[in-house]
LUMLUMDREN-2810 file (N, C-alpha, C; in Angstrom, 1 decimal):
<atoms>
<atom><aa>M</aa><ch>A</ch><at>N</at><xx>58.7</xx><yy>71.3</yy><zz>147.1</zz></atom>
<atom><aa>M</aa><ch>A</ch><at>CA</at><xx>59.1</xx><yy>71.4</yy><zz>148.6</zz></atom>
<atom><aa>M</aa><ch>A</ch><at>C</at><xx>60.9</xx><yy>71.6</yy><zz>148.2</zz></atom>
<atom><aa>T</aa><ch>A</ch><at>N</at><xx>61.3</xx><yy>72.7</yy><zz>148.9</zz></atom>
<atom><aa>T</aa><ch>A</ch><at>CA</at><xx>62.4</xx><yy>73.6</yy><zz>148.7</zz></atom>
<atom><aa>T</aa><ch>A</ch><at>C</at><xx>63.3</xx><yy>72.6</yy><zz>149.6</zz></atom>
<atom><aa>K</aa><ch>A</ch><at>N</at><xx>64.5</xx><yy>71.8</yy><zz>149.1</zz></atom>
<atom><aa>K</aa><ch>A</ch><at>CA</at><xx>65.3</xx><yy>71.0</yy><zz>150.0</zz></atom>
<atom><aa>K</aa><ch>A</ch><at>C</at><xx>66.1</xx><yy>71.9</yy><zz>151.0</zz></atom>
<atom><aa>T</aa><ch>A</ch><at>N</at><xx>66.3</xx><yy>71.3</yy><zz>152.2</zz></atom>
<atom><aa>T</aa><ch>A</ch><at>CA</at><xx>67.0</xx><yy>71.7</yy><zz>153.3</zz></atom>
<atom><aa>T</aa><ch>A</ch><at>C</at><xx>68.1</xx><yy>70.6</yy><zz>153.7</zz></atom>
<atom><aa>G</aa><ch>A</ch><at>N</at><xx>69.1</xx><yy>71.0</yy><zz>154.6</zz></atom>
<atom><aa>G</aa><ch>A</ch><at>CA</at><xx>69.2</xx><yy>70.1</yy><zz>155.5</zz></atom>
<atom><aa>G</aa><ch>A</ch><at>C</at><xx>70.4</xx><yy>69.2</yy><zz>154.7</zz></atom>
<atom><aa>Q</aa><ch>A</ch><at>N</at><xx>70.6</xx><yy>68.1</yy><zz>155.0</zz></atom>
<atom><aa>Q</aa><ch>A</ch><at>CA</at><xx>72.0</xx><yy>67.2</yy><zz>154.4</zz></atom>
<atom><aa>Q</aa><ch>A</ch><at>C</at><xx>71.4</xx><yy>67.1</yy><zz>153.2</zz></atom>
<atom><aa>E</aa><ch>A</ch><at>N</at><xx>70.7</xx><yy>66.7</yy><zz>152.5</zz></atom>
<atom><aa>E</aa><ch>A</ch><at>CA</at><xx>70.1</xx><yy>66.4</yy><zz>151.5</zz></atom>
<atom><aa>E</aa><ch>A</ch><at>C</at><xx>70.6</xx><yy>67.5</yy><zz>150.5</zz></atom>
<atom><aa>L</aa><ch>A</ch><at>N</at><xx>70.2</xx><yy>69.0</yy><zz>150.9</zz></atom>
<atom><aa>L</aa><ch>A</ch><at>CA</at><xx>70.8</xx><yy>70.0</yy><zz>150.2</zz></atom>
<atom><aa>L</aa><ch>A</ch><at>C</at><xx>72.5</xx><yy>70.2</yy><zz>150.2</zz></atom>
<atom><aa>V</aa><ch>A</ch><at>N</at><xx>73.0</xx><yy>70.1</yy><zz>151.2</zz></atom>
<atom><aa>V</aa><ch>A</ch><at>CA</at><xx>74.6</xx><yy>69.7</yy><zz>151.6</zz></atom>
<atom><aa>V</aa><ch>A</ch><at>C</at><xx>74.7</xx><yy>69.2</yy><zz>150.5</zz></atom>
<atom><aa>S</aa><ch>A</ch><at>N</at><xx>74.3</xx><yy>67.6</yy><zz>150.3</zz></atom>
<atom><aa>S</aa><ch>A</ch><at>CA</at><xx>75.2</xx><yy>66.5</yy><zz>149.5</zz></atom>
<atom><aa>S</aa><ch>A</ch><at>C</at><xx>74.9</xx><yy>67.3</yy><zz>147.9</zz></atom>
<atom><aa>N</aa><ch>A</ch><at>N</at><xx>73.8</xx><yy>67.8</yy><zz>147.5</zz></atom>
<atom><aa>N</aa><ch>A</ch><at>CA</at><xx>73.6</xx><yy>68.2</yy><zz>146.3</zz></atom>
<atom><aa>N</aa><ch>A</ch><at>C</at><xx>74.5</xx><yy>69.5</yy><zz>146.2</zz></atom>
<atom><aa>I</aa><ch>A</ch><at>N</at><xx>74.9</xx><yy>70.5</yy><zz>147.0</zz></atom>
<atom><aa>I</aa><ch>A</ch><at>CA</at><xx>75.8</xx><yy>71.2</yy><zz>146.9</zz></atom>
<atom><aa>I</aa><ch>A</ch><at>C</at><xx>77.3</xx><yy>70.8</yy><zz>146.6</zz></atom>
<atom><aa>V</aa><ch>A</ch><at>N</at><xx>77.8</xx><yy>69.8</yy><zz>147.4</zz></atom>
<atom><aa>V</aa><ch>A</ch><at>CA</at><xx>78.8</xx><yy>69.1</yy><zz>147.4</zz></atom>
<atom><aa>V</aa><ch>A</ch><at>C</at><xx>79.0</xx><yy>68.2</yy><zz>146.0</zz></atom>
<atom><aa>S</aa><ch>A</ch><at>N</at><xx>77.9</xx><yy>67.7</yy><zz>145.7</zz></atom>
<atom><aa>S</aa><ch>A</ch><at>CA</at><xx>78.0</xx><yy>66.7</yy><zz>144.6</zz></atom>
<atom><aa>S</aa><ch>A</ch><at>C</at><xx>78.5</xx><yy>68.2</yy><zz>143.4</zz></atom>
<atom><aa>A</aa><ch>A</ch><at>N</at><xx>77.8</xx><yy>68.9</yy><zz>143.5</zz></atom>
<atom><aa>A</aa><ch>A</ch><at>CA</at><xx>77.6</xx><yy>70.1</yy><zz>142.2</zz></atom>
<atom><aa>A</aa><ch>A</ch><at>C</at><xx>79.1</xx><yy>70.1</yy><zz>141.9</zz></atom>
<atom><aa>T</aa><ch>A</ch><at>N</at><xx>80.2</xx><yy>70.5</yy><zz>143.1</zz></atom>
<atom><aa>T</aa><ch>A</ch><at>CA</at><xx>81.3</xx><yy>70.8</yy><zz>143.1</zz></atom>
<atom><aa>T</aa><ch>A</ch><at>C</at><xx>82.2</xx><yy>70.0</yy><zz>142.1</zz></atom>
<atom><aa>G</aa><ch>A</ch><at>N</at><xx>82.2</xx><yy>68.8</yy><zz>142.2</zz></atom>
<atom><aa>G</aa><ch>A</ch><at>CA</at><xx>82.8</xx><yy>67.7</yy><zz>141.8</zz></atom>
<atom><aa>G</aa><ch>A</ch><at>C</at><xx>84.3</xx><yy>67.2</yy><zz>142.8</zz></atom>
<atom><aa>L</aa><ch>A</ch><at>N</at><xx>83.9</xx><yy>67.7</yy><zz>143.7</zz></atom>
<atom><aa>L</aa><ch>A</ch><at>CA</at><xx>84.9</xx><yy>67.4</yy><zz>144.9</zz></atom>
<atom><aa>L</aa><ch>A</ch><at>C</at><xx>84.8</xx><yy>65.9</yy><zz>145.4</zz></atom>
<atom><aa>P</aa><ch>A</ch><at>N</at><xx>85.7</xx><yy>65.2</yy><zz>146.1</zz></atom>
<atom><aa>P</aa><ch>A</ch><at>CA</at><xx>85.6</xx><yy>64.6</yy><zz>146.7</zz></atom>
<atom><aa>P</aa><ch>A</ch><at>C</at><xx>84.3</xx><yy>64.2</yy><zz>147.7</zz></atom>
<atom><aa>Q</aa><ch>A</ch><at>N</at><xx>83.0</xx><yy>63.7</yy><zz>147.6</zz></atom>
<atom><aa>Q</aa><ch>A</ch><at>CA</at><xx>82.1</xx><yy>63.6</yy><zz>148.4</zz></atom>
<atom><aa>Q</aa><ch>A</ch><at>C</at><xx>82.3</xx><yy>63.7</yy><zz>149.9</zz></atom>
<atom><aa>G</aa><ch>A</ch><at>N</at><xx>82.6</xx><yy>62.8</yy><zz>150.7</zz></atom>
<atom><aa>G</aa><ch>A</ch><at>CA</at><xx>82.9</xx><yy>62.6</yy><zz>152.0</zz></atom>
<atom><aa>G</aa><ch>A</ch><at>C</at><xx>83.9</xx><yy>63.6</yy><zz>152.4</zz></atom>
<atom><aa>P</aa><ch>A</ch><at>N</at><xx>84.9</xx><yy>64.2</yy><zz>151.9</zz></atom>
<atom><aa>P</aa><ch>A</ch><at>CA</at><xx>85.6</xx><yy>65.1</yy><zz>152.6</zz></atom>
<atom><aa>P</aa><ch>A</ch><at>C</at><xx>85.0</xx><yy>66.6</yy><zz>152.6</zz></atom>
<atom><aa>A</aa><ch>A</ch><at>N</at><xx>84.3</xx><yy>66.8</yy><zz>151.3</zz></atom>
<atom><aa>A</aa><ch>A</ch><at>CA</at><xx>83.9</xx><yy>68.1</yy><zz>151.3</zz></atom>
<atom><aa>A</aa><ch>A</ch><at>C</at><xx>82.4</xx><yy>68.1</yy><zz>151.9</zz></atom>
<atom><aa>E</aa><ch>A</ch><at>N</at><xx>81.6</xx><yy>67.1</yy><zz>152.0</zz></atom>
<atom><aa>E</aa><ch>A</ch><at>CA</at><xx>80.7</xx><yy>67.3</yy><zz>152.9</zz></atom>
<atom><aa>E</aa><ch>A</ch><at>C</at><xx>81.3</xx><yy>67.5</yy><zz>154.5</zz></atom>
<atom><aa>T</aa><ch>A</ch><at>N</at><xx>81.9</xx><yy>66.7</yy><zz>154.7</zz></atom>
<atom><aa>T</aa><ch>A</ch><at>CA</at><xx>82.6</xx><yy>67.2</yy><zz>155.9</zz></atom>
<atom><aa>T</aa><ch>A</ch><at>C</at><xx>83.1</xx><yy>68.6</yy><zz>156.2</zz></atom>
<atom><aa>E</aa><ch>A</ch><at>N</at><xx>83.7</xx><yy>69.1</yy><zz>155.4</zz></atom>
<atom><aa>E</aa><ch>A</ch><at>CA</at><xx>84.2</xx><yy>70.6</yy><zz>155.5</zz></atom>
<atom><aa>E</aa><ch>A</ch><at>C</at><xx>83.3</xx><yy>71.6</yy><zz>155.5</zz></atom>
<atom><aa>L</aa><ch>A</ch><at>N</at><xx>82.2</xx><yy>71.0</yy><zz>154.5</zz></atom>
<atom><aa>L</aa><ch>A</ch><at>CA</at><xx>81.2</xx><yy>72.1</yy><zz>154.6</zz></atom>
<atom><aa>L</aa><ch>A</ch><at>C</at><xx>80.1</xx><yy>71.9</yy><zz>155.9</zz></atom>
<atom><aa>S</aa><ch>A</ch><at>N</at><xx>79.9</xx><yy>70.8</yy><zz>156.7</zz></atom>
<atom><aa>S</aa><ch>A</ch><at>CA</at><xx>79.1</xx><yy>70.7</yy><zz>157.6</zz></atom>
<atom><aa>S</aa><ch>A</ch><at>C</at><xx>80.2</xx><yy>71.7</yy><zz>158.8</zz></atom>
<atom><aa>R</aa><ch>A</ch><at>N</at><xx>81.1</xx><yy>71.3</yy><zz>158.5</zz></atom>
<atom><aa>R</aa><ch>A</ch><at>CA</at><xx>82.2</xx><yy>72.2</yy><zz>159.7</zz></atom>
<atom><aa>R</aa><ch>A</ch><at>C</at><xx>82.2</xx><yy>73.6</yy><zz>159.6</zz></atom>
<atom><aa>I</aa><ch>A</ch><at>N</at><xx>82.0</xx><yy>74.2</yy><zz>158.6</zz></atom>
<atom><aa>I</aa><ch>A</ch><at>CA</at><xx>81.9</xx><yy>75.8</yy><zz>158.0</zz></atom>
<atom><aa>I</aa><ch>A</ch><at>C</at><xx>80.6</xx><yy>75.9</yy><zz>158.7</zz></atom>
<atom><aa>L</aa><ch>A</ch><at>N</at><xx>79.6</xx><yy>75.4</yy><zz>158.6</zz></atom>
<atom><aa>L</aa><ch>A</ch><at>CA</at><xx>78.2</xx><yy>75.9</yy><zz>158.9</zz></atom>
<atom><aa>L</aa><ch>A</ch><at>C</at><xx>77.8</xx><yy>75.7</yy><zz>160.5</zz></atom>
<atom><aa>N</aa><ch>A</ch><at>N</at><xx>78.6</xx><yy>74.6</yy><zz>161.0</zz></atom>
<atom><aa>N</aa><ch>A</ch><at>CA</at><xx>78.7</xx><yy>74.4</yy><zz>162.5</zz></atom>
<atom><aa>N</aa><ch>A</ch><at>C</at><xx>79.7</xx><yy>75.7</yy><zz>163.1</zz></atom>
<atom><aa>E</aa><ch>A</ch><at>N</at><xx>80.4</xx><yy>75.9</yy><zz>162.6</zz></atom>
<atom><aa>E</aa><ch>A</ch><at>CA</at><xx>81.0</xx><yy>77.4</yy><zz>163.0</zz></atom>
<atom><aa>E</aa><ch>A</ch><at>C</at><xx>80.3</xx><yy>78.4</yy><zz>162.9</zz></atom>
<atom><aa>A</aa><ch>A</ch><at>N</at><xx>79.5</xx><yy>78.5</yy><zz>162.1</zz></atom>
<atom><aa>A</aa><ch>A</ch><at>CA</at><xx>78.6</xx><yy>79.7</yy><zz>161.8</zz></atom>
<atom><aa>A</aa><ch>A</ch><at>C</at><xx>77.3</xx><yy>79.6</yy><zz>162.7</zz></atom>
<atom><aa>G</aa><ch>A</ch><at>N</at><xx>77.3</xx><yy>78.4</yy><zz>163.6</zz></atom>
<atom><aa>G</aa><ch>A</ch><at>CA</at><xx>76.2</xx><yy>78.3</yy><zz>164.3</zz></atom>
<atom><aa>G</aa><ch>A</ch><at>C</at><xx>75.1</xx><yy>77.7</yy><zz>163.8</zz></atom>
<atom><aa>L</aa><ch>A</ch><at>N</at><xx>75.2</xx><yy>77.2</yy><zz>162.6</zz></atom>
<atom><aa>L</aa><ch>A</ch><at>CA</at><xx>74.0</xx><yy>76.4</yy><zz>162.0</zz></atom>
<atom><aa>L</aa><ch>A</ch><at>C</at><xx>73.8</xx><yy>75.0</yy><zz>162.3</zz></atom>
<atom><aa>D</aa><ch>A</ch><at>N</at><xx>73.0</xx><yy>74.3</yy><zz>161.8</zz></atom>
<atom><aa>D</aa><ch>A</ch><at>CA</at><xx>72.8</xx><yy>72.8</yy><zz>161.9</zz></atom>
<atom><aa>D</aa><ch>A</ch><at>C</at><xx>72.9</xx><yy>72.2</yy><zz>160.6</zz></atom>
<atom><aa>P</aa><ch>A</ch><at>N</at><xx>73.9</xx><yy>71.6</yy><zz>159.9</zz></atom>
<atom><aa>P</aa><ch>A</ch><at>CA</at><xx>74.0</xx><yy>71.3</yy><zz>158.7</zz></atom>
<atom><aa>P</aa><ch>A</ch><at>C</at><xx>72.7</xx><yy>70.5</yy><zz>158.3</zz></atom>
<atom><aa>A</aa><ch>A</ch><at>N</at><xx>72.2</xx><yy>69.7</yy><zz>159.2</zz></atom>
<atom><aa>A</aa><ch>A</ch><at>CA</at><xx>70.8</xx><yy>69.1</yy><zz>159.1</zz></atom>
<atom><aa>A</aa><ch>A</ch><at>C</at><xx>69.8</xx><yy>70.1</yy><zz>158.9</zz></atom>
<atom><aa>R</aa><ch>A</ch><at>N</at><xx>69.4</xx><yy>71.0</yy><zz>159.1</zz></atom>
<atom><aa>R</aa><ch>A</ch><at>CA</at><xx>68.5</xx><yy>72.2</yy><zz>158.9</zz></atom>
<atom><aa>R</aa><ch>A</ch><at>C</at><xx>68.5</xx><yy>73.2</yy><zz>158.0</zz></atom>
<atom><aa>A</aa><ch>A</ch><at>N</at><xx>69.7</xx><yy>73.2</yy><zz>157.7</zz></atom>
<atom><aa>A</aa><ch>A</ch><at>CA</at><xx>70.5</xx><yy>74.7</yy><zz>156.9</zz></atom>
<atom><aa>A</aa><ch>A</ch><at>C</at><xx>69.6</xx><yy>74.9</yy><zz>155.9</zz></atom>
<atom><aa>T</aa><ch>A</ch><at>N</at><xx>69.1</xx><yy>76.2</yy><zz>155.8</zz></atom>
<atom><aa>T</aa><ch>A</ch><at>CA</at><xx>68.4</xx><yy>76.4</yy><zz>154.1</zz></atom>
<atom><aa>T</aa><ch>A</ch><at>C</at><xx>69.5</xx><yy>76.8</yy><zz>153.0</zz></atom>
<atom><aa>L</aa><ch>A</ch><at>N</at><xx>68.9</xx><yy>76.9</yy><zz>151.9</zz></atom>
<atom><aa>L</aa><ch>A</ch><at>CA</at><xx>69.9</xx><yy>77.4</yy><zz>150.8</zz></atom>
<atom><aa>L</aa><ch>A</ch><at>C</at><xx>70.4</xx><yy>78.5</yy><zz>151.0</zz></atom>
<atom><aa>D</aa><ch>A</ch><at>N</at><xx>69.5</xx><yy>79.7</yy><zz>151.5</zz></atom>
<atom><aa>D</aa><ch>A</ch><at>CA</at><xx>69.9</xx><yy>81.1</yy><zz>151.9</zz></atom>
<atom><aa>D</aa><ch>A</ch><at>C</at><xx>70.7</xx><yy>81.3</yy><zz>153.0</zz></atom>
<atom><aa>E</aa><ch>A</ch><at>N</at><xx>70.8</xx><yy>80.3</yy><zz>154.0</zz></atom>
<atom><aa>E</aa><ch>A</ch><at>CA</at><xx>71.5</xx><yy>80.4</yy><zz>154.8</zz></atom>
<atom><aa>E</aa><ch>A</ch><at>C</at><xx>73.0</xx><yy>79.8</yy><zz>154.8</zz></atom>
<atom><aa>I</aa><ch>A</ch><at>N</at><xx>73.3</xx><yy>78.8</yy><zz>153.7</zz></atom>
<atom><aa>I</aa><ch>A</ch><at>CA</at><xx>74.2</xx><yy>78.0</yy><zz>153.3</zz></atom>
<atom><aa>I</aa><ch>A</ch><at>C</at><xx>75.2</xx><yy>79.2</yy><zz>152.5</zz></atom>
<atom><aa>R</aa><ch>A</ch><at>N</at><xx>74.4</xx><yy>79.9</yy><zz>151.5</zz></atom>
<atom><aa>R</aa><ch>A</ch><at>CA</at><xx>74.7</xx><yy>81.1</yy><zz>150.6</zz></atom>
<atom><aa>R</aa><ch>A</ch><at>C</at><xx>75.5</xx><yy>81.7</yy><zz>151.5</zz></atom>
<atom><aa>T</aa><ch>A</ch><at>N</at><xx>75.0</xx><yy>82.4</yy><zz>152.2</zz></atom>
<atom><aa>T</aa><ch>A</ch><at>CA</at><xx>75.3</xx><yy>83.5</yy><zz>153.1</zz></atom>
<atom><aa>T</aa><ch>A</ch><at>C</at><xx>76.7</xx><yy>83.0</yy><zz>154.0</zz></atom>
<atom><aa>V</aa><ch>A</ch><at>N</at><xx>76.7</xx><yy>82.0</yy><zz>154.4</zz></atom>
<atom><aa>V</aa><ch>A</ch><at>CA</at><xx>78.0</xx><yy>81.5</yy><zz>155.3</zz></atom>
<atom><aa>V</aa><ch>A</ch><at>C</at><xx>79.0</xx><yy>81.1</yy><zz>154.4</zz></atom>
<atom><aa>M</aa><ch>A</ch><at>N</at><xx>79.1</xx><yy>80.6</yy><zz>153.2</zz></atom>
<atom><aa>M</aa><ch>A</ch><at>CA</at><xx>79.7</xx><yy>80.4</yy><zz>152.0</zz></atom>
<atom><aa>M</aa><ch>A</ch><at>C</at><xx>80.2</xx><yy>81.5</yy><zz>151.5</zz></atom>
<atom><aa>A</aa><ch>A</ch><at>N</at><xx>79.3</xx><yy>82.7</yy><zz>151.3</zz></atom>
<atom><aa>A</aa><ch>A</ch><at>CA</at><xx>79.9</xx><yy>84.0</yy><zz>150.6</zz></atom>
<atom><aa>A</aa><ch>A</ch><at>C</at><xx>81.1</xx><yy>84.7</yy><zz>151.8</zz></atom>
<atom><aa>N</aa><ch>A</ch><at>N</at><xx>80.4</xx><yy>84.3</yy><zz>153.2</zz></atom>
<atom><aa>N</aa><ch>A</ch><at>CA</at><xx>81.3</xx><yy>84.8</yy><zz>154.1</zz></atom>
<atom><aa>N</aa><ch>A</ch><at>C</at><xx>82.6</xx><yy>84.4</yy><zz>154.4</zz></atom>
<atom><aa>Y</aa><ch>A</ch><at>N</at><xx>82.8</xx><yy>83.1</yy><zz>154.2</zz></atom>
<atom><aa>Y</aa><ch>A</ch><at>CA</at><xx>83.7</xx><yy>82.0</yy><zz>154.2</zz></atom>
<atom><aa>Y</aa><ch>A</ch><at>C</at><xx>84.6</xx><yy>82.5</yy><zz>152.4</zz></atom>
<atom><aa>L</aa><ch>A</ch><at>N</at><xx>84.1</xx><yy>82.5</yy><zz>151.8</zz></atom>
<atom><aa>L</aa><ch>A</ch><at>CA</at><xx>84.8</xx><yy>82.7</yy><zz>150.6</zz></atom>
<atom><aa>L</aa><ch>A</ch><at>C</at><xx>85.7</xx><yy>84.2</yy><zz>150.7</zz></atom>
<atom><aa>Q</aa><ch>A</ch><at>N</at><xx>84.9</xx><yy>85.3</yy><zz>151.4</zz></atom>
<atom><aa>Q</aa><ch>A</ch><at>CA</at><xx>85.6</xx><yy>86.5</yy><zz>151.4</zz></atom>
<atom><aa>Q</aa><ch>A</ch><at>C</at><xx>86.6</xx><yy>86.5</yy><zz>152.2</zz></atom>
<atom><aa>D</aa><ch>A</ch><at>N</at><xx>86.5</xx><yy>85.5</yy><zz>153.5</zz></atom>
<atom><aa>D</aa><ch>A</ch><at>CA</at><xx>87.9</xx><yy>85.3</yy><zz>154.4</zz></atom>
<atom><aa>D</aa><ch>A</ch><at>C</at><xx>88.6</xx><yy>84.9</yy><zz>153.6</zz></atom>
<atom><aa>V</aa><ch>A</ch><at>N</at><xx>88.6</xx><yy>83.5</yy><zz>152.9</zz></atom>
<atom><aa>V</aa><ch>A</ch><at>CA</at><xx>89.8</xx><yy>82.9</yy><zz>151.9</zz></atom>
<atom><aa>V</aa><ch>A</ch><at>C</at><xx>90.4</xx><yy>83.9</yy><zz>151.1</zz></atom>
<atom><aa>L</aa><ch>A</ch><at>N</at><xx>89.5</xx><yy>84.8</yy><zz>150.3</zz></atom>
<atom><aa>L</aa><ch>A</ch><at>CA</at><xx>90.3</xx><yy>85.8</yy><zz>149.3</zz></atom>
<atom><aa>L</aa><ch>A</ch><at>C</at><xx>91.1</xx><yy>86.5</yy><zz>150.0</zz></atom>
<atom><aa>S</aa><ch>A</ch><at>N</at><xx>90.4</xx><yy>87.0</yy><zz>151.6</zz></atom>
<atom><aa>S</aa><ch>A</ch><at>CA</at><xx>91.3</xx><yy>88.0</yy><zz>152.2</zz></atom>
<atom><aa>S</aa><ch>A</ch><at>C</at><xx>92.6</xx><yy>87.4</yy><zz>152.6</zz></atom>
<atom><aa>S</aa><ch>A</ch><at>N</at><xx>92.4</xx><yy>86.4</yy><zz>153.0</zz></atom>
<atom><aa>S</aa><ch>A</ch><at>CA</at><xx>93.9</xx><yy>85.6</yy><zz>153.1</zz></atom>
<atom><aa>S</aa><ch>A</ch><at>C</at><xx>95.0</xx><yy>85.4</yy><zz>152.4</zz></atom>
<atom><aa>V</aa><ch>A</ch><at>N</at><xx>94.3</xx><yy>85.3</yy><zz>151.5</zz></atom>
<atom><aa>V</aa><ch>A</ch><at>CA</at><xx>95.4</xx><yy>84.8</yy><zz>150.1</zz></atom>
<atom><aa>V</aa><ch>A</ch><at>C</at><xx>95.7</xx><yy>86.4</yy><zz>149.9</zz></atom>
<atom><aa>C</aa><ch>A</ch><at>N</at><xx>95.1</xx><yy>87.2</yy><zz>149.9</zz></atom>
<atom><aa>C</aa><ch>A</ch><at>CA</at><xx>95.5</xx><yy>88.9</yy><zz>149.6</zz></atom>
<atom><aa>C</aa><ch>A</ch><at>C</at><xx>96.4</xx><yy>89.0</yy><zz>150.6</zz></atom>
<atom><aa>D</aa><ch>A</ch><at>N</at><xx>96.2</xx><yy>88.8</yy><zz>151.9</zz></atom>
<atom><aa>D</aa><ch>A</ch><at>CA</at><xx>97.2</xx><yy>89.1</yy><zz>152.6</zz></atom>
<atom><aa>D</aa><ch>A</ch><at>C</at><xx>98.7</xx><yy>88.4</yy><zz>152.8</zz></atom>
<atom><aa>L</aa><ch>A</ch><at>N</at><xx>98.3</xx><yy>87.5</yy><zz>152.4</zz></atom>
<atom><aa>L</aa><ch>A</ch><at>CA</at><xx>99.8</xx><yy>86.4</yy><zz>152.2</zz></atom>
<atom><aa>L</aa><ch>A</ch><at>C</at><xx>100.4</xx><yy>87.1</yy><zz>150.9</zz></atom>
<atom><aa>S</aa><ch>A</ch><at>N</at><xx>99.9</xx><yy>87.4</yy><zz>149.7</zz></atom>
<atom><aa>S</aa><ch>A</ch><at>CA</at><xx>100.5</xx><yy>87.9</yy><zz>148.6</zz></atom>
<atom><aa>S</aa><ch>A</ch><at>C</at><xx>101.0</xx><yy>89.0</yy><zz>148.9</zz></atom>
<atom><aa>L</aa><ch>A</ch><at>N</at><xx>100.8</xx><yy>90.1</yy><zz>149.8</zz></atom>
<atom><aa>L</aa><ch>A</ch><at>CA</at><xx>101.1</xx><yy>91.0</yy><zz>150.0</zz></atom>
<atom><aa>L</aa><ch>A</ch><at>C</at><xx>102.5</xx><yy>90.9</yy><zz>150.8</zz></atom>
<atom><aa>F</aa><ch>A</ch><at>N</at><xx>102.2</xx><yy>90.1</yy><zz>151.8</zz></atom>
<atom><aa>F</aa><ch>A</ch><at>CA</at><xx>103.4</xx><yy>89.8</yy><zz>152.6</zz></atom>
<atom><aa>F</aa><ch>A</ch><at>C</at><xx>104.6</xx><yy>89.1</yy><zz>151.8</zz></atom>
<atom><aa>D</aa><ch>A</ch><at>N</at><xx>104.4</xx><yy>88.2</yy><zz>151.0</zz></atom>
<atom><aa>D</aa><ch>A</ch><at>CA</at><xx>105.3</xx><yy>87.7</yy><zz>150.0</zz></atom>
<atom><aa>D</aa><ch>A</ch><at>C</at><xx>105.8</xx><yy>88.7</yy><zz>149.0</zz></atom>
<atom><aa>Y</aa><ch>A</ch><at>N</at><xx>104.9</xx><yy>89.8</yy><zz>148.8</zz></atom>
<atom><aa>Y</aa><ch>A</ch><at>CA</at><xx>105.3</xx><yy>90.9</yy><zz>147.6</zz></atom>
<atom><aa>Y</aa><ch>A</ch><at>C</at><xx>106.8</xx><yy>91.5</yy><zz>148.7</zz></atom>
<atom><aa>D</aa><ch>A</ch><at>N</at><xx>106.1</xx><yy>92.0</yy><zz>150.0</zz></atom>
<atom><aa>D</aa><ch>A</ch><at>CA</at><xx>107.2</xx><yy>93.1</yy><zz>150.5</zz></atom>
<atom><aa>D</aa><ch>A</ch><at>C</at><xx>108.4</xx><yy>92.3</yy><zz>151.1</zz></atom>
<atom><aa>S</aa><ch>A</ch><at>N</at><xx>108.2</xx><yy>90.8</yy><zz>151.2</zz></atom>
<atom><aa>S</aa><ch>A</ch><at>CA</at><xx>109.1</xx><yy>90.0</yy><zz>151.5</zz></atom>
<atom><aa>S</aa><ch>A</ch><at>C</at><xx>110.5</xx><yy>90.2</yy><zz>150.5</zz></atom>
<atom><aa>E</aa><ch>A</ch><at>N</at><xx>110.0</xx><yy>90.0</yy><zz>149.0</zz></atom>
<atom><aa>E</aa><ch>A</ch><at>CA</at><xx>110.5</xx><yy>89.9</yy><zz>148.1</zz></atom>
<atom><aa>E</aa><ch>A</ch><at>C</at><xx>111.3</xx><yy>91.1</yy><zz>147.6</zz></atom>
<atom><aa>V</aa><ch>A</ch><at>N</at><xx>110.6</xx><yy>92.2</yy><zz>147.7</zz></atom>
<atom><aa>V</aa><ch>A</ch><at>CA</at><xx>111.1</xx><yy>93.6</yy><zz>147.7</zz></atom>
<atom><aa>V</aa><ch>A</ch><at>C</at><xx>111.8</xx><yy>94.3</yy><zz>148.7</zz></atom>
<atom><aa>G</aa><ch>A</ch><at>N</at><xx>112.0</xx><yy>93.6</yy><zz>149.8</zz></atom>
<atom><aa>G</aa><ch>A</ch><at>CA</at><xx>112.6</xx><yy>94.1</yy><zz>150.8</zz></atom>
<atom><aa>G</aa><ch>A</ch><at>C</at><xx>112.0</xx><yy>95.1</yy><zz>151.7</zz></atom>
<atom><aa>A</aa><ch>A</ch><at>N</at><xx>110.4</xx><yy>95.3</yy><zz>151.6</zz></atom>
<atom><aa>A</aa><ch>A</ch><at>CA</at><xx>110.0</xx><yy>96.4</yy><zz>152.3</zz></atom>
<atom><aa>A</aa><ch>A</ch><at>C</at><xx>109.8</xx><yy>96.2</yy><zz>154.0</zz></atom>
</atoms>
């Protein structure tokens, strides 16, 4: 049987090596913001949400890097 929900969230967080409580809370928050119930989320749903989240984070970092670069060169 395929794992879903809180057991799946716990397993994913455990695999990251991050502190269990805060990481589970953050992952649940991200899933909720995407309109998913963490207690019922499937691996494919979590994968999609996390891919979008990572893309947003990387985009923000790139935007900040360009901002810092522009500030340093006086652009």
